[in-house]
PyMOL Python script that loads the backbone (N, CA, C, O; Angstrom):
from pymol import cmd

cmd.read_pdbstr("""\
ATOM      1  N   MET A   1       0.760  -1.131  -0.054  1.00  0.00           N
ATOM      2  CA  MET A   1      -0.193  -0.040  -0.169  1.00  0.00           C
ATOM      3  C   MET A   1       0.947   1.269   0.079  1.00  0.00           C
ATOM      4  O   MET A   1       1.888   1.276   0.873  1.00  0.00           O
ATOM      5  N   THR A   2       0.586   2.200  -0.740  1.00  0.00           N
ATOM      6  CA  THR A   2       1.417   3.428  -0.860  1.00  0.00           C
ATOM      7  C   THR A   2       1.018   4.465   0.108  1.00  0.00           C
ATOM      8  O   THR A   2      -0.173   4.573   0.399  1.00  0.00           O
ATOM      9  N   GLU A   3       1.892   5.227   0.626  1.00  0.00           N
ATOM     10  CA  GLU A   3       1.615   6.206   1.399  1.00  0.00           C
ATOM     11  C   GLU A   3       1.229   7.402   0.489  1.00  0.00           C
ATOM     12  O   GLU A   3       1.744   7.538  -0.621  1.00  0.00           O
ATOM     13  N   PRO A   4       0.258   8.311   1.016  1.00  0.00           N
ATOM     14  CA  PRO A   4      -0.099   9.526   0.187  1.00  0.00           C
ATOM     15  C   PRO A   4       0.959  10.548   0.675  1.00  0.00           C
ATOM     16  O   PRO A   4       1.395  10.870   1.780  1.00  0.00           O
ATOM     17  N   THR A   5       1.254  11.028  -0.950  1.00  0.00           N
ATOM     18  CA  THR A   5       2.612  12.075  -1.071  1.00  0.00           C
ATOM     19  C   THR A   5       2.072  13.497  -0.664  1.00  0.00           C
ATOM     20  O   THR A   5       2.854  14.279  -0.123  1.00  0.00           O
ATOM     21  N   HIS A   6       0.941  13.815  -0.869  1.00  0.00           N
ATOM     22  CA  HIS A   6       0.295  15.406  -0.587  1.00  0.00           C
ATOM     23  C   HIS A   6      -0.146  15.609   0.674  1.00  0.00           C
ATOM     24  O   HIS A   6      -0.890  14.857   1.303  1.00  0.00           O
ATOM     25  N   THR A   7       0.389  16.790   1.095  1.00  0.00           N
ATOM     26  CA  THR A   7      -0.309  17.222   2.618  1.00  0.00           C
ATOM     27  C   THR A   7      -0.740  18.446   2.387  1.00  0.00           C
ATOM     28  O   THR A   7      -0.437  19.154   1.426  1.00  0.00           O
ATOM     29  N   LEU A   8      -1.600  18.756   3.454  1.00  0.00           N
ATOM     30  CA  LEU A   8      -2.067  19.982   3.455  1.00  0.00           C
ATOM     31  C   LEU A   8      -1.155  21.294   4.075  1.00  0.00           C
ATOM     32  O   LEU A   8      -0.395  21.199   5.039  1.00  0.00           O
ATOM     33  N   PRO A   9      -1.365  22.298   3.442  1.00  0.00           N
ATOM     34  CA  PRO A   9      -0.339  23.343   3.770  1.00  0.00           C
ATOM     35  C   PRO A   9      -0.408  23.696   5.381  1.00  0.00           C
ATOM     36  O   PRO A   9      -1.563  23.887   5.764  1.00  0.00           O
ATOM     37  N   GLN A  10       0.294  23.781   6.082  1.00  0.00           N
ATOM     38  CA  GLN A  10       0.243  24.268   7.615  1.00  0.00           C
ATOM     39  C   GLN A  10       0.477  25.770   7.742  1.00  0.00           C
ATOM     40  O   GLN A  10       1.535  26.233   7.317  1.00  0.00           O
ATOM     41  N   SER A  11      -0.407  26.533   8.278  1.00  0.00           N
ATOM     42  CA  SER A  11      -0.379  27.714   8.434  1.00  0.00           C
ATOM     43  C   SER A  11       0.351  28.182   9.792  1.00  0.00           C
ATOM     44  O   SER A  11       0.025  27.614  10.834  1.00  0.00           O
ATOM     45  N   THR A  12       1.266  29.134   9.818  1.00  0.00           N
ATOM     46  CA  THR A  12       2.067  29.358  10.986  1.00  0.00           C
ATOM     47  C   THR A  12       1.514  30.778  11.974  1.00  0.00           C
ATOM     48  O   THR A  12       1.932  31.207  13.049  1.00  0.00           O
ATOM     49  N   GLU A  13       0.465  31.220  11.121  1.00  0.00           N
ATOM     50  CA  GLU A  13      -0.533  32.308  11.922  1.00  0.00           C
ATOM     51  C   GLU A  13      -1.757  31.391  12.529  1.00  0.00           C
ATOM     52  O   GLU A  13      -2.365  30.431  12.056  1.00  0.00           O
ATOM     53  N   PRO A  14      -1.856  32.056  13.707  1.00  0.00           N
ATOM     54  CA  PRO A  14      -3.211  31.727  14.565  1.00  0.00           C
ATOM     55  C   PRO A  14      -4.511  32.042  13.629  1.00  0.00           C
ATOM     56  O   PRO A  14      -4.523  33.034  12.901  1.00  0.00           O
ATOM     57  N   GLU A  15      -5.569  31.160  13.696  1.00  0.00           N
ATOM     58  CA  GLU A  15      -6.822  31.784  13.018  1.00  0.00           C
ATOM     59  C   GLU A  15      -7.431  32.876  13.785  1.00  0.00           C
ATOM     60  O   GLU A  15      -7.636  32.855  14.999  1.00  0.00           O
ATOM     61  N   SER A  16      -7.680  33.749  13.043  1.00  0.00           N
ATOM     62  CA  SER A  16      -8.404  34.909  13.997  1.00  0.00           C
ATOM     63  C   SER A  16      -9.968  34.382  14.158  1.00  0.00           C
ATOM     64  O   SER A  16     -10.545  33.888  13.189  1.00  0.00           O
ATOM     65  N   VAL A  17     -10.490  34.495  15.198  1.00  0.00           N
ATOM     66  CA  VAL A  17     -11.734  34.035  15.855  1.00  0.00           C
ATOM     67  C   VAL A  17     -12.487  35.001  16.045  1.00  0.00           C
ATOM     68  O   VAL A  17     -12.045  35.766  16.903  1.00  0.00           O
ATOM     69  N   ALA A  18     -13.689  35.370  15.495  1.00  0.00           N
ATOM     70  CA  ALA A  18     -14.364  36.820  15.703  1.00  0.00           C
ATOM     71  C   ALA A  18     -15.450  36.077  16.914  1.00  0.00           C
ATOM     72  O   ALA A  18     -16.190  35.119  16.691  1.00  0.00           O
ATOM     73  N   ARG A  19     -15.312  36.772  18.155  1.00  0.00           N
ATOM     74  CA  ARG A  19     -16.097  36.270  19.071  1.00  0.00           C
ATOM     75  C   ARG A  19     -17.265  37.618  19.325  1.00  0.00           C
ATOM     76  O   ARG A  19     -17.027  38.775  18.981  1.00  0.00           O
ATOM     77  N   ARG A  20     -18.288  37.252  19.862  1.00  0.00           N
ATOM     78  CA  ARG A  20     -19.288  38.597  20.203  1.00  0.00           C
ATOM     79  C   ARG A  20     -19.066  39.192  21.591  1.00  0.00           C
ATOM     80  O   ARG A  20     -19.047  38.622  22.682  1.00  0.00           O
ATOM     81  N   CYS A  21     -18.925  40.306  21.322  1.00  0.00           N
ATOM     82  CA  CYS A  21     -18.913  41.316  22.753  1.00  0.00           C
ATOM     83  C   CYS A  21     -20.368  41.355  23.544  1.00  0.00           C
ATOM     84  O   CYS A  21     -21.343  41.758  22.910  1.00  0.00           O
ATOM     85  N   ASP A  22     -20.501  41.003  24.714  1.00  0.00           N
ATOM     86  CA  ASP A  22     -21.710  40.956  25.363  1.00  0.00           C
ATOM     87  C   ASP A  22     -22.006  42.469  25.794  1.00  0.00           C
ATOM     88  O   ASP A  22     -23.135  42.765  26.187  1.00  0.00           O
ATOM     89  N   PHE A  23     -21.094  43.324  25.726  1.00  0.00           N
ATOM     90  CA  PHE A  23     -21.382  44.694  26.137  1.00  0.00           C
ATOM     91  C   PHE A  23     -21.803  45.612  25.078  1.00  0.00           C
ATOM     92  O   PHE A  23     -22.750  46.368  25.293  1.00  0.00           O
ATOM     93  N   HIS A  24     -21.207  45.618  23.985  1.00  0.00           N
ATOM     94  CA  HIS A  24     -21.863  46.341  22.804  1.00  0.00           C
ATOM     95  C   HIS A  24     -22.587  45.489  21.717  1.00  0.00           C
ATOM     96  O   HIS A  24     -22.948  45.965  20.640  1.00  0.00           O
ATOM     97  N   LYS A  25     -22.755  44.281  22.063  1.00  0.00           N
ATOM     98  CA  LYS A  25     -23.702  43.274  21.196  1.00  0.00           C
ATOM     99  C   LYS A  25     -23.358  43.351  19.867  1.00  0.00           C
ATOM    100  O   LYS A  25     -24.194  43.703  19.035  1.00  0.00           O
ATOM    101  N   GLY A  26     -21.981  43.001  19.498  1.00  0.00           N
ATOM    102  CA  GLY A  26     -21.466  43.070  18.224  1.00  0.00           C
ATOM    103  C   GLY A  26     -20.033  42.073  18.050  1.00  0.00           C
ATOM    104  O   GLY A  26     -19.330  41.869  19.040  1.00  0.00           O
ATOM    105  N   PRO A  27     -19.766  41.624  17.023  1.00  0.00           N
ATOM    106  CA  PRO A  27     -18.716  40.877  16.798  1.00  0.00           C
ATOM    107  C   PRO A  27     -17.254  41.696  17.298  1.00  0.00           C
ATOM    108  O   PRO A  27     -17.255  42.924  17.371  1.00  0.00           O
ATOM    109  N   SER A  28     -16.130  40.958  17.600  1.00  0.00           N
ATOM    110  CA  SER A  28     -14.817  41.581  17.856  1.00  0.00           C
ATOM    111  C   SER A  28     -13.874  40.644  17.770  1.00  0.00           C
ATOM    112  O   SER A  28     -14.216  39.577  18.280  1.00  0.00           O
ATOM    113  N   GLU A  29     -12.551  40.674  17.193  1.00  0.00           N
ATOM    114  CA  GLU A  29     -11.738  39.747  17.397  1.00  0.00           C
ATOM    115  C   GLU A  29     -10.794  40.126  18.537  1.00  0.00           C
ATOM    116  O   GLU A  29      -9.708  39.553  18.632  1.00  0.00           O
ATOM    117  N   THR A  30     -11.157  41.049  19.386  1.00  0.00           N
ATOM    118  CA  THR A  30     -10.275  41.263  20.505  1.00  0.00           C
ATOM    119  C   THR A  30     -11.218  40.996  21.975  1.00  0.00           C
ATOM    120  O   THR A  30     -11.015  41.563  23.048  1.00  0.00           O
ATOM    121  N   ALA A  31     -12.093  40.159  21.738  1.00  0.00           N
ATOM    122  CA  ALA A  31     -13.040  39.780  22.739  1.00  0.00           C
ATOM    123  C   ALA A  31     -12.195  38.592  23.718  1.00  0.00           C
ATOM    124  O   ALA A  31     -11.559  37.627  23.294  1.00  0.00           O
ATOM    125  N   VAL A  32     -12.394  38.962  25.021  1.00  0.00           N
ATOM    126  CA  VAL A  32     -11.984  37.950  25.888  1.00  0.00           C
ATOM    127  C   VAL A  32     -13.050  37.518  26.888  1.00  0.00           C
ATOM    128  O   VAL A  32     -14.132  38.102  26.838  1.00  0.00           O
ATOM    129  N   ILE A  33     -12.863  36.573  27.775  1.00  0.00           N
ATOM    130  CA  ILE A  33     -13.792  36.334  28.856  1.00  0.00           C
ATOM    131  C   ILE A  33     -13.404  37.341  30.335  1.00  0.00           C
ATOM    132  O   ILE A  33     -12.411  37.270  31.058  1.00  0.00           O
ATOM    133  N   VAL A  34     -14.346  38.063  30.406  1.00  0.00           N
ATOM    134  CA  VAL A  34     -14.145  38.997  31.615  1.00  0.00           C
ATOM    135  C   VAL A  34     -14.970  38.640  32.810  1.00  0.00           C
ATOM    136  O   VAL A  34     -14.706  39.261  33.840  1.00  0.00           O
ATOM    137  N   ASP A  35     -15.905  37.763  32.851  1.00  0.00           N
ATOM    138  CA  ASP A  35     -16.721  37.247  33.871  1.00  0.00           C
ATOM    139  C   ASP A  35     -17.483  36.040  33.678  1.00  0.00           C
ATOM    140  O   ASP A  35     -17.800  35.847  32.504  1.00  0.00           O
ATOM    141  N   ALA A  36     -17.822  35.266  34.421  1.00  0.00           N
ATOM    142  CA  ALA A  36     -18.559  34.196  34.498  1.00  0.00           C
ATOM    143  C   ALA A  36     -19.933  34.025  35.360  1.00  0.00           C
ATOM    144  O   ALA A  36     -19.898  33.918  36.586  1.00  0.00           O
ATOM    145  N   ILE A  37     -20.810  34.012  34.818  1.00  0.00           N
ATOM    146  CA  ILE A  37     -22.304  33.853  35.741  1.00  0.00           C
ATOM    147  C   ILE A  37     -22.475  32.494  36.039  1.00  0.00           C
ATOM    148  O   ILE A  37     -22.698  31.622  35.200  1.00  0.00           O
ATOM    149  N   GLU A  38     -22.343  32.292  37.516  1.00  0.00           N
ATOM    150  CA  GLU A  38     -22.574  30.885  37.943  1.00  0.00           C
ATOM    151  C   GLU A  38     -24.085  30.513  37.904  1.00  0.00           C
ATOM    152  O   GLU A  38     -24.972  31.357  38.033  1.00  0.00           O
ATOM    153  N   ARG A  39     -24.272  29.404  37.748  1.00  0.00           N
ATOM    154  CA  ARG A  39     -25.765  28.733  37.671  1.00  0.00           C
ATOM    155  C   ARG A  39     -25.695  27.413  38.602  1.00  0.00           C
ATOM    156  O   ARG A  39     -24.666  26.747  38.718  1.00  0.00           O
ATOM    157  N   ASN A  40     -26.897  27.121  39.242  1.00  0.00           N
ATOM    158  CA  ASN A  40     -27.025  26.211  40.115  1.00  0.00           C
ATOM    159  C   ASN A  40     -26.802  24.859  39.651  1.00  0.00           C
ATOM    160  O   ASN A  40     -26.151  24.128  40.397  1.00  0.00           O
ATOM    161  N   SER A  41     -27.250  24.366  38.486  1.00  0.00           N
ATOM    162  CA  SER A  41     -27.135  22.855  37.827  1.00  0.00           C
ATOM    163  C   SER A  41     -26.574  23.024  36.467  1.00  0.00           C
ATOM    164  O   SER A  41     -26.623  22.080  35.678  1.00  0.00           O
ATOM    165  N   ALA A  42     -26.071  24.099  36.151  1.00  0.00           N
ATOM    166  CA  ALA A  42     -25.416  24.057  34.782  1.00  0.00           C
ATOM    167  C   ALA A  42     -24.051  24.690  34.743  1.00  0.00           C
ATOM    168  O   ALA A  42     -23.594  25.314  35.701  1.00  0.00           O
ATOM    169  N   PRO A  43     -23.440  24.518  33.651  1.00  0.00           N
ATOM    170  CA  PRO A  43     -22.030  25.198  33.610  1.00  0.00           C
ATOM    171  C   PRO A  43     -22.250  26.795  33.610  1.00  0.00           C
ATOM    172  O   PRO A  43     -23.350  27.305  33.399  1.00  0.00           O
ATOM    173  N   PRO A  44     -21.265  27.405  33.829  1.00  0.00           N
ATOM    174  CA  PRO A  44     -21.493  29.147  33.861  1.00  0.00           C
ATOM    175  C   PRO A  44     -21.545  29.630  32.544  1.00  0.00           C
ATOM    176  O   PRO A  44     -21.206  28.967  31.564  1.00  0.00           O
ATOM    177  N   ILE A  45     -21.881  30.541  32.522  1.00  0.00           N
ATOM    178  CA  ILE A  45     -22.031  31.275  31.058  1.00  0.00           C
ATOM    179  C   ILE A  45     -20.889  32.551  31.189  1.00  0.00           C
ATOM    180  O   ILE A  45     -20.924  33.478  31.999  1.00  0.00           O
ATOM    181  N   ALA A  46     -19.924  32.307  30.185  1.00  0.00           N
ATOM    182  CA  ALA A  46     -19.174  33.389  29.945  1.00  0.00           C
ATOM    183  C   ALA A  46     -19.520  34.598  29.515  1.00  0.00           C
ATOM    184  O   ALA A  46     -20.370  34.639  28.625  1.00  0.00           O
ATOM    185  N   LEU A  47     -18.977  35.819  30.013  1.00  0.00           N
ATOM    186  CA  LEU A  47     -19.038  37.169  29.463  1.00  0.00           C
ATOM    187  C   LEU A  47     -18.074  37.466  28.675  1.00  0.00           C
ATOM    188  O   LEU A  47     -17.009  37.119  29.185  1.00  0.00           O
ATOM    189  N   TRP A  48     -17.926  38.016  27.525  1.00  0.00           N
ATOM    190  CA  TRP A  48     -16.959  38.391  26.669  1.00  0.00           C
ATOM    191  C   TRP A  48     -17.034  39.903  26.396  1.00  0.00           C
ATOM    192  O   TRP A  48     -18.123  40.434  26.183  1.00  0.00           O
ATOM    193  N   ALA A  49     -15.825  40.636  26.401  1.00  0.00           N
ATOM    194  CA  ALA A  49     -15.737  42.000  26.280  1.00  0.00           C
ATOM    195  C   ALA A  49     -14.779  42.333  25.434  1.00  0.00           C
ATOM    196  O   ALA A  49     -13.670  41.888  25.732  1.00  0.00           O
ATOM    197  N   CYS A  50     -14.868  43.156  24.201  1.00  0.00           N
ATOM    198  CA  CYS A  50     -13.701  43.735  23.333  1.00  0.00           C
ATOM    199  C   CYS A  50     -12.815  44.475  24.177  1.00  0.00           C
ATOM    200  O   CYS A  50     -13.077  44.786  25.339  1.00  0.00           O
ATOM    201  N   ALA A  51     -11.571  44.797  23.455  1.00  0.00           N
ATOM    202  CA  ALA A  51     -10.883  45.744  24.041  1.00  0.00           C
ATOM    203  C   ALA A  51     -11.524  47.297  24.136  1.00  0.00           C
ATOM    204  O   ALA A  51     -11.277  47.957  25.145  1.00  0.00           O
ATOM    205  N   PRO A  52     -12.071  47.673  23.426  1.00  0.00           N
ATOM    206  CA  PRO A  52     -12.787  49.151  23.822  1.00  0.00           C
ATOM    207  C   PRO A  52     -13.679  49.035  24.850  1.00  0.00           C
ATOM    208  O   PRO A  52     -13.522  49.784  25.815  1.00  0.00           O
ATOM    209  N   CYS A  53     -14.753  48.105  24.845  1.00  0.00           N
ATOM    210  CA  CYS A  53     -15.461  47.883  25.863  1.00  0.00           C
ATOM    211  C   CYS A  53     -14.642  47.641  27.414  1.00  0.00           C
ATOM    212  O   CYS A  53     -14.992  48.180  28.464  1.00  0.00           O
ATOM    213  N   ARG A  54     -13.592  46.789  27.268  1.00  0.00           N
ATOM    214  CA  ARG A  54     -13.021  46.652  28.588  1.00  0.00           C
ATOM    215  C   ARG A  54     -12.116  48.035  29.034  1.00  0.00           C
ATOM    216  O   ARG A  54     -11.846  48.201  30.223  1.00  0.00           O
ATOM    217  N   GLU A  55     -11.758  48.817  28.209  1.00  0.00           N
ATOM    218  CA  GLU A  55     -11.203  49.818  28.632  1.00  0.00           C
ATOM    219  C   GLU A  55     -12.257  51.168  29.131  1.00  0.00           C
ATOM    220  O   GLU A  55     -12.038  52.038  29.973  1.00  0.00           O
ATOM    221  N   GLN A  56     -13.483  50.943  28.237  1.00  0.00           N
ATOM    222  CA  GLN A  56     -14.656  52.096  28.678  1.00  0.00           C
ATOM    223  C   GLN A  56     -14.851  51.784  30.310  1.00  0.00           C
ATOM    224  O   GLN A  56     -14.660  52.567  31.239  1.00  0.00           O
ATOM    225  N   ARG A  57     -15.279  50.433  30.362  1.00  0.00           N
ATOM    226  CA  ARG A  57     -15.841  49.926  31.477  1.00  0.00           C
ATOM    227  C   ARG A  57     -14.772  49.649  32.664  1.00  0.00           C
ATOM    228  O   ARG A  57     -15.228  49.626  33.807  1.00  0.00           O
ATOM    229  N   GLY A  58     -13.434  49.445  32.485  1.00  0.00           N
ATOM    230  CA  GLY A  58     -12.396  49.102  33.433  1.00  0.00           C
ATOM    231  C   GLY A  58     -12.623  47.608  33.860  1.00  0.00           C
ATOM    232  O   GLY A  58     -12.679  47.176  35.012  1.00  0.00           O
ATOM    233  N   LEU A  59     -12.747  46.887  32.635  1.00  0.00           N
ATOM    234  CA  LEU A  59     -12.984  45.347  32.896  1.00  0.00           C
ATOM    235  C   LEU A  59     -11.637  44.646  32.781  1.00  0.00           C
ATOM    236  O   LEU A  59     -10.888  44.973  31.860  1.00  0.00           O
ATOM    237  N   ILE A  60     -11.297  43.760  33.599  1.00  0.00           N
ATOM    238  CA  ILE A  60     -10.198  43.011  33.833  1.00  0.00           C
ATOM    239  C   ILE A  60     -10.379  41.708  33.037  1.00  0.00           C
ATOM    240  O   ILE A  60     -11.351  41.055  33.416  1.00  0.00           O
ATOM    241  N   PRO A  61      -9.690  41.184  32.045  1.00  0.00           N
ATOM    242  CA  PRO A  61      -9.732  39.697  31.565  1.00  0.00           C
ATOM    243  C   PRO A  61      -9.653  38.712  32.842  1.00  0.00           C
ATOM    244  O   PRO A  61      -8.750  38.888  33.659  1.00  0.00           O
ATOM    245  N   LEU A  62     -10.616  37.652  33.020  1.00  0.00           N
ATOM    246  CA  LEU A  62     -10.657  36.680  33.877  1.00  0.00           C
ATOM    247  C   LEU A  62      -9.419  35.918  33.979  1.00  0.00           C
ATOM    248  O   LEU A  62      -9.140  35.376  35.048  1.00  0.00           O
ATOM    249  N   ALA A  63      -8.497  35.809  32.765  1.00  0.00           N
ATOM    250  CA  ALA A  63      -7.270  35.157  32.981  1.00  0.00           C
ATOM    251  C   ALA A  63      -6.344  35.879  33.612  1.00  0.00           C
ATOM    252  O   ALA A  63      -5.347  35.236  33.940  1.00  0.00           O
ATOM    253  N   ASP A  64      -6.361  37.334  33.965  1.00  0.00           N
ATOM    254  CA  ASP A  64      -5.441  38.170  34.615  1.00  0.00           C
ATOM    255  C   ASP A  64      -5.850  38.429  35.960  1.00  0.00           C
ATOM    256  O   ASP A  64      -5.278  39.414  36.429  1.00  0.00           O
ATOM    257  N   ARG A  65      -6.654  37.867  36.733  1.00  0.00           N
ATOM    258  CA  ARG A  65      -7.074  38.240  38.156  1.00  0.00           C
ATOM    259  C   ARG A  65      -6.246  37.070  38.771  1.00  0.00           C
ATOM    260  O   ARG A  65      -6.232  36.897  39.990  1.00  0.00           O
TER     261      ARG A  65
END
""", "prot")
cmd.dss("prot")
cmd.show_as("cartoon", "prot")
cmd.util.cbc("prot")
cmd.orient("prot")
């Protein structure tokens, strides 16, 4: 049996993922999780904020706390 000789090109750049900012209610490539709403019998709900909304509201990313 022969091995395939073709491979898919590997990108060195990370894919940009547009998230939805929960504060201005729109897409953003700079959105990160700033809070999580705890619920009794379900996983928490993540709140996302883009860079301008974080700066405006003084929000700190959850990973930096």
